[in-house]
Gaussian input, Z-matrix of N, CA and C with variables (Angstrom, degrees):
# hf/3-21g

backbone

0 1
 N
 C     1     B1
 C     2     B2     1     A1
 N     3     B3     2     A2     1     D1
 C     4     B4     3     A3     2     D2
 C     5     B5     4     A4     3     D3
 N     6     B6     5     A5     4     D4
 C     7     B7     6     A6     5     D5
 C     8     B8     7     A7     6     D6
 N     9     B9     8     A8     7     D7
 C    10    B10     9     A9     8     D8
 C    11    B11    10    A10     9     D9
 N    12    B12    11    A11    10    D10
 C    13    B13    12    A12    11    D11
 C    14    B14    13    A13    12    D12
 N    15    B15    14    A14    13    D13
 C    16    B16    15    A15    14    D14
 C    17    B17    16    A16    15    D15
 N    18    B18    17    A17    16    D16
 C    19    B19    18    A18    17    D17
 C    20    B20    19    A19    18    D18
 N    21    B21    20    A20    19    D19
 C    22    B22    21    A21    20    D20
 C    23    B23    22    A22    21    D21
 N    24    B24    23    A23    22    D22
 C    25    B25    24    A24    23    D23
 C    26    B26    25    A25    24    D24
 N    27    B27    26    A26    25    D25
 C    28    B28    27    A27    26    D26
 C    29    B29    28    A28    27    D27
 N    30    B30    29    A29    28    D28
 C    31    B31    30    A30    29    D29
 C    32    B32    31    A31    30    D30
 N    33    B33    32    A32    31    D31
 C    34    B34    33    A33    32    D32
 C    35    B35    34    A34    33    D33
 N    36    B36    35    A35    34    D34
 C    37    B37    36    A36    35    D35
 C    38    B38    37    A37    36    D36
 N    39    B39    38    A38    37    D37
 C    40    B40    39    A39    38    D38
 C    41    B41    40    A40    39    D39
 N    42    B42    41    A41    40    D40
 C    43    B43    42    A42    41    D41
 C    44    B44    43    A43    42    D42
 N    45    B45    44    A44    43    D43
 C    46    B46    45    A45    44    D44
 C    47    B47    46    A46    45    D45
 N    48    B48    47    A47    46    D46
 C    49    B49    48    A48    47    D47
 C    50    B50    49    A49    48    D48
 N    51    B51    50    A50    49    D49
 C    52    B52    51    A51    50    D50
 C    53    B53    52    A52    51    D51
 N    54    B54    53    A53    52    D52
 C    55    B55    54    A54    53    D53
 C    56    B56    55    A55    54    D54
 N    57    B57    56    A56    55    D55
 C    58    B58    57    A57    56    D56
 C    59    B59    58    A58    57    D57
 N    60    B60    59    A59    58    D58
 C    61    B61    60    A60    59    D59
 C    62    B62    61    A61    60    D60
 N    63    B63    62    A62    61    D61
 C    64    B64    63    A63    62    D62
 C    65    B65    64    A64    63    D63
 N    66    B66    65    A65    64    D64
 C    67    B67    66    A66    65    D65
 C    68    B68    67    A67    66    D66
 N    69    B69    68    A68    67    D67
 C    70    B70    69    A69    68    D68
 C    71    B71    70    A70    69    D69
 N    72    B72    71    A71    70    D70
 C    73    B73    72    A72    71    D71
 C    74    B74    73    A73    72    D72
 N    75    B75    74    A74    73    D73
 C    76    B76    75    A75    74    D74
 C    77    B77    76    A76    75    D75
 N    78    B78    77    A77    76    D76
 C    79    B79    78    A78    77    D77
 C    80    B80    79    A79    78    D78
 N    81    B81    80    A80    79    D79
 C    82    B82    81    A81    80    D80
 C    83    B83    82    A82    81    D81
 N    84    B84    83    A83    82    D82
 C    85    B85    84    A84    83    D83
 C    86    B86    85    A85    84    D84
 N    87    B87    86    A86    85    D85
 C    88    B88    87    A87    86    D86
 C    89    B89    88    A88    87    D87
 N    90    B90    89    A89    88    D88
 C    91    B91    90    A90    89    D89
 C    92    B92    91    A91    90    D90
 N    93    B93    92    A92    91    D91
 C    94    B94    93    A93    92    D92
 C    95    B95    94    A94    93    D93
 N    96    B96    95    A95    94    D94
 C    97    B97    96    A96    95    D95
 C    98    B98    97    A97    96    D96
 N    99    B99    98    A98    97    D97
 C   100   B100    99    A99    98    D98
 C   101   B101   100   A100    99    D99
 N   102   B102   101   A101   100   D100
 C   103   B103   102   A102   101   D101
 C   104   B104   103   A103   102   D102
 N   105   B105   104   A104   103   D103
 C   106   B106   105   A105   104   D104
 C   107   B107   106   A106   105   D105
 N   108   B108   107   A107   106   D106
 C   109   B109   108   A108   107   D107
 C   110   B110   109   A109   108   D108
 N   111   B111   110   A110   109   D109
 C   112   B112   111   A111   110   D110
 C   113   B113   112   A112   111   D111
 N   114   B114   113   A113   112   D112
 C   115   B115   114   A114   113   D113
 C   116   B116   115   A115   114   D114
 N   117   B117   116   A116   115   D115
 C   118   B118   117   A117   116   D116
 C   119   B119   118   A118   117   D117
 N   120   B120   119   A119   118   D118
 C   121   B121   120   A120   119   D119
 C   122   B122   121   A121   120   D120
 N   123   B123   122   A122   121   D121
 C   124   B124   123   A123   122   D122
 C   125   B125   124   A124   123   D123
 N   126   B126   125   A125   124   D124
 C   127   B127   126   A126   125   D125
 C   128   B128   127   A127   126   D126
 N   129   B129   128   A128   127   D127
 C   130   B130   129   A129   128   D128
 C   131   B131   130   A130   129   D129
 N   132   B132   131   A131   130   D130
 C   133   B133   132   A132   131   D131
 C   134   B134   133   A133   132   D132
 N   135   B135   134   A134   133   D133
 C   136   B136   135   A135   134   D134
 C   137   B137   136   A136   135   D135
 N   138   B138   137   A137   136   D136
 C   139   B139   138   A138   137   D137
 C   140   B140   139   A139   138   D138
 N   141   B141   140   A140   139   D139
 C   142   B142   141   A141   140   D140
 C   143   B143   142   A142   141   D141
 N   144   B144   143   A143   142   D142
 C   145   B145   144   A144   143   D143
 C   146   B146   145   A145   144   D144
 N   147   B147   146   A146   145   D145
 C   148   B148   147   A147   146   D146
 C   149   B149   148   A148   147   D147
 N   150   B150   149   A149   148   D148
 C   151   B151   150   A150   149   D149
 C   152   B152   151   A151   150   D150
 N   153   B153   152   A152   151   D151
 C   154   B154   153   A153   152   D152
 C   155   B155   154   A154   153   D153
 N   156   B156   155   A155   154   D154
 C   157   B157   156   A156   155   D155
 C   158   B158   157   A157   156   D156
 N   159   B159   158   A158   157   D157
 C   160   B160   159   A159   158   D158
 C   161   B161   160   A160   159   D159
 N   162   B162   161   A161   160   D160
 C   163   B163   162   A162   161   D161
 C   164   B164   163   A163   162   D162
 N   165   B165   164   A164   163   D163
 C   166   B166   165   A165   164   D164
 C   167   B167   166   A166   165   D165

   B1=1.4425
   B2=1.5254
   B3=1.3127
   B4=1.4606
   B5=1.5198
   B6=1.3440
   B7=1.4557
   B8=1.5229
   B9=1.3208
   B10=1.4600
   B11=1.5186
   B12=1.3329
   B13=1.4583
   B14=1.5266
   B15=1.3160
   B16=1.4620
   B17=1.5162
   B18=1.3338
   B19=1.4574
   B20=1.5276
   B21=1.3177
   B22=1.4663
   B23=1.5259
   B24=1.3253
   B25=1.4683
   B26=1.5351
   B27=1.3305
   B28=1.4644
   B29=1.5279
   B30=1.3251
   B31=1.4634
   B32=1.5218
   B33=1.3253
   B34=1.4702
   B35=1.5286
   B36=1.3330
   B37=1.4751
   B38=1.5272
   B39=1.3311
   B40=1.4651
   B41=1.5218
   B42=1.3019
   B43=1.4616
   B44=1.5278
   B45=1.3183
   B46=1.4688
   B47=1.5227
   B48=1.3194
   B49=1.4696
   B50=1.5262
   B51=1.3257
   B52=1.4684
   B53=1.5215
   B54=1.3268
   B55=1.4659
   B56=1.5187
   B57=1.3315
   B58=1.4722
   B59=1.5238
   B60=1.3290
   B61=1.4598
   B62=1.5228
   B63=1.3304
   B64=1.4635
   B65=1.5287
   B66=1.3226
   B67=1.4640
   B68=1.5174
   B69=1.3257
   B70=1.4650
   B71=1.5171
   B72=1.3150
   B73=1.4628
   B74=1.5139
   B75=1.3345
   B76=1.4583
   B77=1.5060
   B78=1.3201
   B79=1.4588
   B80=1.5161
   B81=1.3150
   B82=1.4565
   B83=1.5200
   B84=1.3238
   B85=1.4611
   B86=1.5297
   B87=1.3129
   B88=1.4559
   B89=1.5243
   B90=1.3419
   B91=1.4565
   B92=1.5224
   B93=1.3130
   B94=1.4626
   B95=1.5220
   B96=1.3280
   B97=1.4670
   B98=1.5236
   B99=1.3262
   B100=1.4625
   B101=1.5201
   B102=1.3400
   B103=1.4635
   B104=1.5213
   B105=1.3335
   B106=1.4591
   B107=1.5219
   B108=1.3238
   B109=1.4675
   B110=1.5199
   B111=1.3315
   B112=1.4631
   B113=1.5231
   B114=1.3261
   B115=1.4643
   B116=1.5213
   B117=1.3148
   B118=1.4597
   B119=1.5166
   B120=1.3147
   B121=1.4635
   B122=1.5251
   B123=1.3223
   B124=1.4544
   B125=1.5130
   B126=1.3156
   B127=1.4691
   B128=1.5283
   B129=1.3137
   B130=1.4677
   B131=1.5271
   B132=1.3373
   B133=1.4522
   B134=1.5181
   B135=1.3161
   B136=1.4546
   B137=1.5227
   B138=1.3299
   B139=1.4613
   B140=1.5185
   B141=1.3163
   B142=1.4524
   B143=1.5258
   B144=1.3132
   B145=1.4536
   B146=1.5182
   B147=1.3225
   B148=1.4537
   B149=1.5225
   B150=1.3213
   B151=1.4622
   B152=1.5216
   B153=1.3116
   B154=1.4595
   B155=1.5199
   B156=1.3157
   B157=1.4621
   B158=1.5204
   B159=1.3205
   B160=1.4581
   B161=1.5303
   B162=1.3354
   B163=1.4720
   B164=1.5244
   B165=1.3160
   B166=1.4799
   B167=1.5070
   A1=109.29
   A2=114.90
   A3=122.01
   A4=108.95
   A5=115.02
   A6=121.84
   A7=109.03
   A8=116.22
   A9=123.07
   A10=107.02
   A11=117.17
   A12=121.70
   A13=108.13
   A14=115.79
   A15=122.09
   A16=107.80
   A17=116.81
   A18=122.74
   A19=109.06
   A20=116.48
   A21=121.65
   A22=109.75
   A23=116.33
   A24=120.17
   A25=112.80
   A26=117.14
   A27=121.14
   A28=108.45
   A29=117.12
   A30=119.88
   A31=113.33
   A32=118.41
   A33=120.54
   A34=111.05
   A35=116.79
   A36=120.31
   A37=110.13
   A38=116.48
   A39=119.67
   A40=110.29
   A41=116.54
   A42=120.66
   A43=110.90
   A44=116.88
   A45=121.27
   A46=111.39
   A47=117.41
   A48=120.74
   A49=111.57
   A50=116.37
   A51=119.63
   A52=110.34
   A53=117.43
   A54=120.61
   A55=111.58
   A56=117.62
   A57=120.63
   A58=110.94
   A59=117.26
   A60=120.55
   A61=110.66
   A62=116.63
   A63=120.56
   A64=112.02
   A65=117.41
   A66=120.94
   A67=113.16
   A68=118.05
   A69=121.80
   A70=113.93
   A71=117.86
   A72=121.33
   A73=109.63
   A74=114.34
   A75=118.60
   A76=107.13
   A77=116.08
   A78=120.28
   A79=109.09
   A80=114.68
   A81=121.02
   A82=107.88
   A83=116.54
   A84=121.71
   A85=108.46
   A86=115.57
   A87=121.04
   A88=109.92
   A89=116.44
   A90=120.19
   A91=109.28
   A92=116.26
   A93=122.86
   A94=107.15
   A95=115.58
   A96=122.02
   A97=107.53
   A98=116.82
   A99=123.03
   A100=109.26
   A101=115.78
   A102=119.75
   A103=110.24
   A104=115.58
   A105=122.26
   A106=107.82
   A107=116.23
   A108=121.33
   A109=107.45
   A110=115.67
   A111=121.49
   A112=108.30
   A113=115.43
   A114=121.08
   A115=108.29
   A116=116.00
   A117=120.09
   A118=109.28
   A119=113.96
   A120=121.96
   A121=105.69
   A122=116.18
   A123=119.76
   A124=109.32
   A125=116.42
   A126=122.12
   A127=112.36
   A128=117.99
   A129=122.55
   A130=111.00
   A131=116.00
   A132=121.84
   A133=107.93
   A134=116.31
   A135=122.13
   A136=107.91
   A137=116.02
   A138=121.80
   A139=109.54
   A140=115.41
   A141=122.02
   A142=107.40
   A143=116.72
   A144=122.97
   A145=107.21
   A146=117.11
   A147=119.43
   A148=111.07
   A149=113.71
   A150=120.87
   A151=108.89
   A152=114.93
   A153=121.24
   A154=106.91
   A155=115.41
   A156=121.41
   A157=107.64
   A158=115.78
   A159=121.65
   A160=106.19
   A161=116.00
   A162=119.81
   A163=111.78
   A164=114.63
   A165=122.58
   A166=108.03
   D1=150.06
   D2=177.04
   D3=-135.17
   D4=163.61
   D5=179.64
   D6=-131.76
   D7=138.01
   D8=173.56
   D9=-123.83
   D10=125.06
   D11=177.76
   D12=-109.68
   D13=130.26
   D14=-179.79
   D15=-123.61
   D16=134.43
   D17=-176.79
   D18=-132.36
   D19=126.92
   D20=179.78
   D21=-137.95
   D22=160.97
   D23=179.99
   D24=-95.03
   D25=-3.32
   D26=178.24
   D27=-138.60
   D28=141.22
   D29=-175.35
   D30=-63.42
   D31=-33.72
   D32=178.19
   D33=-67.75
   D34=-35.43
   D35=176.24
   D36=-65.17
   D37=-40.29
   D38=177.77
   D39=-64.65
   D40=-42.81
   D41=177.98
   D42=-58.21
   D43=-46.41
   D44=178.82
   D45=-63.51
   D46=-41.87
   D47=-179.80
   D48=-64.74
   D49=-41.60
   D50=177.78
   D51=-64.73
   D52=-45.66
   D53=179.17
   D54=-61.81
   D55=-39.86
   D56=177.27
   D57=-62.96
   D58=-43.63
   D59=178.31
   D60=-61.00
   D61=-46.97
   D62=-177.76
   D63=-66.08
   D64=-37.14
   D65=-179.75
   D66=-74.28
   D67=-27.36
   D68=-175.18
   D69=-98.63
   D70=0.64
   D71=-178.96
   D72=-133.22
   D73=126.97
   D74=173.94
   D75=-88.95
   D76=105.03
   D77=-178.18
   D78=-150.81
   D79=161.37
   D80=175.23
   D81=-93.04
   D82=115.54
   D83=179.73
   D84=-78.44
   D85=125.80
   D86=177.10
   D87=-92.93
   D88=-44.24
   D89=-177.87
   D90=-163.62
   D91=155.43
   D92=171.87
   D93=-130.83
   D94=122.83
   D95=177.94
   D96=-104.90
   D97=139.17
   D98=-176.96
   D99=-123.56
   D100=141.93
   D101=179.28
   D102=-147.75
   D103=146.41
   D104=174.86
   D105=-124.53
   D106=132.32
   D107=174.80
   D108=-121.27
   D109=140.28
   D110=-179.95
   D111=-127.74
   D112=132.59
   D113=176.46
   D114=-132.46
   D115=156.93
   D116=175.72
   D117=-117.67
   D118=143.14
   D119=176.68
   D120=-134.04
   D121=95.75
   D122=-173.69
   D123=68.11
   D124=-123.01
   D125=178.22
   D126=-88.49
   D127=-8.70
   D128=-173.83
   D129=-92.08
   D130=138.60
   D131=172.64
   D132=-103.50
   D133=134.24
   D134=-179.60
   D135=-114.87
   D136=126.06
   D137=-179.79
   D138=-108.36
   D139=145.63
   D140=175.57
   D141=-133.68
   D142=113.79
   D143=179.28
   D144=-104.84
   D145=125.14
   D146=-177.60
   D147=-137.71
   D148=155.80
   D149=177.45
   D150=-141.25
   D151=144.09
   D152=173.24
   D153=-117.15
   D154=121.27
   D155=179.45
   D156=-103.59
   D157=122.01
   D158=177.26
   D159=-103.80
   D160=125.32
   D161=-173.41
   D162=-148.26
   D163=168.35
   D164=173.62
   D165=-115.02

């Protein structure tokens, strides 16, 4: 088993990164875990969209 972790600051970028990984690798996907983290810095909100792909 192997793991690929992808981290992006926008959900569409994460979607594109996951699709690129899946299209460029012939592997059996076991699971994909998704997470969103939000932080504030003053008036600014910072988002972190991440996915962990577990595959063979």
